[in-house]
N, C-alpha and C positions, 0 to 999 in steps of 0.2 A: 487744255491747250494742245495744239498740234504743231508738228514740224513737217515741212515739205522736204522730201528726200527723193533722189533719183538712184538709178542703178549704180552710178559712180560713188554714191555715199554709203554703200553697204558696209565697207570696212570701218568707216567712222561710226556708224550706228552700233556695230558690234563692240567697239572699244569704248564708246561714250554714252551708251544707253542709260547707265546708272546716273551719270551726271545730268543727262537730259531729264530723267525722272525726278531727280532732286531739285531741278529748276522748275518743276511743275508741268513738264511735257508728259502726256500720257498716250498720245496717238500720233502715229506716223501717217502722213498723207503722201501718197506717191505722186511725183511730179507728172508722170505720164499716165497714171491710172493703173500701172502694172509694175511689178517688181519680181525678180527671180532671185531666190536665196537658196544656199545649200541648207540641208537640214540642220547642220551645226550652227550656222549663222542665224537661222530662224529661231532655234531653241535659245541661243544666247540672248537675242534681242527681246524675246517675249516671255522668258521664264522668270519666275520668282518675284519678289517684292519690287525689284528694280526693272521688271519687264514692261515693255511698251506694247500697245496694240496697234493695229492697222485700221485705217479709215474704212468704214463700211462701203462696199462697192468697188474697192480697189481689187485688182486681180493679183493675188499673191500665189506665185508658183514656187513650190519647194522641189529642188532637185537633189538627187542622191543615188546611192547604190540600190540595188534591189532589196537588200537588207534594210536600208534606211526607209524605203517606201513601205515595206512590209511592217516596220515598226510604227509608222504613221497610221497605216490602215488598222492596226491593232489597238490604237490609243484614241479613244473618242474625244480627248481634249483638243485634238487638232480640227475637229469638225467645226465649221463656221469661221475658222481662222485662216485656213489654207483653201485656196480655190482650185488649184491644179497641181498635178504631180508629174514629174519628169524623171524617169529612170535613166541614169547616165551609164549604166553597165552596157557593154557592147552586145551582150546576149539579150538585153532587154529585161522585161518583167514578165513573170509567169504567175498566173492566178487561177484558182479553181473558179468555176462558174459562180458559186455562192459568194466567194470573196469579191469577184468582179462586180456582181450585181449590187452588193453592199457598198462597194467603193464608188460606183458610178452614181449612186444616189446623193453622195456628199461631195464628190470631187469630179473634175474633168481630168482627162489624161492629155498632157501636152502633145501636140502633133510631132511627128518625126521620130518617135520611139517605137521600138518593137514591143508589142503587148500580146502575149500568147494566153489564151483562155482554154482551160482543160474541160472537156466534156466527157462525162461518164455515161454509162448505160441509161440512167434516168434523165439525162440532160438533152438527149437527141431531139425530142419534140420541141423543147425550148429553143434549141439551135435552129431548127427548121422554121419555127414561127417568128423568131426574133433576130434573124441574121442581120438584117439591115439596121436594126436598133443597136445591136452589139458593135457592128462596124462603125456606125456613127459615133458611138461612145469611145472609140479608140482601139478596138480589137484589130490586130493585124494578122494573127495566126490562130487557127482552130487546132488545138491539140486533142487528138482522139485517144481517149483512155477507156474505151469500152472493154468488156470482158468476154471470154469465150462462153461464160454461163448464159449470156443473153443473146449473143451473136454466134455465127458459125465459127468466127475467129476473133481473137482478141484484137483490139485496135482497128476495128472494121467499121466502115461506113458504106451505105448504099451508093451505087454509082450515080444515081440522081443527086444525092447529097453532095458527093464529090464535085460533080459538074456545077452545081449551084454555088457552092463555096468558091471554087476557082473562078467562075464567071463573075463573081462579085469583086474579084481583085484580092481576095484573102489567100493566105497560104494555109496548107494543112501539114501538121506535124504528127508523128506517132509518139505517143507517150513512152512506148517501149524503146524505140531507137533514137528518137529526137530528130530523125531526118525530116526534111521539109519538101513539099511539093508545091509548085505553083504553075500557073498556065492552065491549059485545058486538057482534059482526059476524056476520050470518047472510045466507045467500043469500035473495034475494026471489023 
């Protein structure tokens, strides 16, 4: 048995999910095909013996702090239940390339949030070859975390890489300072 619910019904779902489950409801079908919940609301509605599921095909976005999003990414029980992630922290979300690649296989990242991906020495070829893919998946900032052991300087990129990244509309940040660069940089 399913119940149809919209965005305005979230607080009722949080408080009444056990009663709905007892009445035989086991699936929530979203009225618009999409629903955004905080992580706390999602966990409350879906957890335990009184938890409800969501209809297949509905777009379920879970919003929360960077710590909330990190906990979702670390817990495989969310895979298949959550469609998209939205970090509500003003600083946005920062992920290693490995974590970003794992996450983008199972979730989308809601547009409008800042998503920095850290690239180390061994990740630069992947950055060059997949820049458009990473941007399409939601990356907004390239965080350079290279070392002096591989490059002449720590947190260094080749000028061609810098221009390519900036021309794509992405920002560049240094892992050491956290400062960001955007726009175009050319030799004079």
